[in-house]
DRENTOR-453025 format. One line per 2 residues: number of its first residue (from 1); their letters; for each residue z, x, y of C-alpha. Coordinates in nm, 4 decimals. Each point is the difference from the previous one (the first is absolute). Example, Ala and Ser with C-alpha at 12.3 -4.5 7.8 and 13.67 -1.06 7.14 Angstrom:
REM DRENTOR-453025
1> AS> 0.7800,1.2300,-0.4500  -0.0660,0.1370,0.3440
END
This chain:
REM DRENTOR-453025
1> XX> 1.7898,1.0927,-0.4917  -0.1884,0.2257,0.2403
3> XX> 0.1745,0.1594,0.2945  -0.0628,-0.1221,0.3534
5> XX> -0.1911,0.3200,0.0807  -0.2399,-0.0591,-0.2912
7> XX> -0.0766,-0.3500,0.1285  -0.0585,0.0929,0.3666
9> XX> -0.2581,0.2769,0.0066  -0.0540,0.0545,0.3757
11> XX> -0.0230,-0.1915,0.3272  -0.3481,-0.0993,0.1124
13> XX> -0.0290,0.1478,0.3489  -0.3056,-0.1518,0.1673
15> XX> -0.0585,-0.1693,0.3344  0.0182,-0.3409,-0.1661
17> XX> 0.3152,0.0928,-0.1933  0.1789,0.1251,0.3117
19> XX> -0.1037,-0.3094,0.1989  0.1361,-0.2300,-0.2728
21> XX> 0.3181,0.2050,-0.0064  0.0596,-0.0435,0.3733
23> XX> -0.1081,-0.3612,0.0478  0.0816,-0.1733,-0.3301
25> XX> 0.3056,0.1957,-0.1218  -0.1974,0.0981,-0.3123
27> XX> -0.0224,0.3324,-0.1861  -0.3072,0.1045,-0.2012
29> XX> 0.0262,0.2163,-0.3142  -0.2186,0.1259,-0.2801
31> XX> 0.1853,-0.1010,-0.3149  -0.0305,0.0495,-0.3745
33> XX> -0.2854,-0.2161,-0.1352  0.2238,-0.1779,-0.2531
35> XX> 0.2925,-0.0594,0.2388  0.1041,-0.3623,0.0504
37> XX> 0.0974,-0.1594,0.3305  0.3646,-0.0140,-0.1105
39> XX> 0.0031,0.3715,-0.0858  -0.1619,0.0857,0.3343
41> XX> 0.2580,-0.2095,0.1885  0.2914,0.1682,-0.1788
43> XX> -0.1478,0.3482,0.0535  -0.0384,-0.0508,0.3769
45> XX> 0.3527,-0.1417,0.0276  0.1442,0.2980,-0.1904
47> XX> -0.1931,0.2758,0.1802  0.0090,-0.1285,0.3590
49> XX> 0.3258,-0.2053,-0.0123  -0.1626,-0.3118,0.1511
51> XX> -0.0386,-0.3636,-0.1078  -0.3503,-0.1103,-0.1017
53> XX> -0.1340,-0.3463,0.0844  -0.3282,-0.0013,-0.1963
55> XX> -0.2477,0.2238,-0.1817  -0.3797,-0.0384,-0.0149
57> XX> -0.2169,0.2220,-0.2168  -0.3688,0.0897,-0.0188
59> XX> -0.1912,0.1923,-0.2667  -0.2842,0.2358,0.0887
61> XX> -0.2565,0.1287,-0.2512  -0.0785,0.3714,0.0026
63> XX> -0.3139,0.1029,0.1849  -0.2831,0.1865,-0.1682
65> XX> -0.0165,0.3664,0.1003  -0.2943,0.2307,-0.0609
67> XX> -0.0292,0.3787,-0.0063  -0.3699,0.0695,-0.0399
69> XX> -0.1166,-0.1586,-0.3235  0.3536,-0.0627,-0.1268
71> XX> 0.1660,-0.3343,0.0751  0.3558,-0.1165,-0.0481
73> XX> 0.2496,-0.2503,0.1332  0.3150,0.0321,0.2029
75> XX> 0.2993,-0.1718,-0.1588  0.0781,-0.3659,0.0738
77> XX> 0.2993,-0.0503,0.2298  0.2305,-0.2701,0.1317
79> XX> 0.1264,-0.0667,0.3527  0.3148,-0.1959,0.0895
81> XX> 0.0809,-0.1689,0.3319  0.3798,-0.0256,0.0228
83> XX> 0.1320,-0.2344,0.2697  0.3565,0.0656,0.1122
85> XX> 0.2481,-0.2718,0.0935  0.0484,-0.0835,0.3667
87> XX> 0.2433,0.2374,0.1682  -0.0517,0.2875,-0.2468
89> XX> -0.0665,0.3443,0.1469  -0.3374,0.1423,-0.1002
91> XX> 0.0224,0.3531,-0.1493  -0.2094,0.2602,0.1817
93> XX> -0.2227,0.1882,-0.2428  -0.2919,0.0677,0.2384
95> XX> 0.1564,0.1477,0.3116  -0.2166,0.3046,0.0753
97> X> -0.3481,-0.1522,0.0071
END
């Protein structure tokens, strides 16, 4: 089994992600592409010591990047929307923005 820190890569800190965090009690993370919803739920509960209500995931294909005549692709990645149970305190990971 992978550790919780291998499953959760980093928080997605965007305007949309911060708005969802404040209004819908939901955290947004970039996660390992092969992580399941159950693994993501357990990882968030272990790391942040909160209870998770639901997990939604979305896969994003890597964009094509060019440098002159050379072309390549960024890696594919996966995003998880983790909704916390009512009454749970939201951890602050984006305080100094």
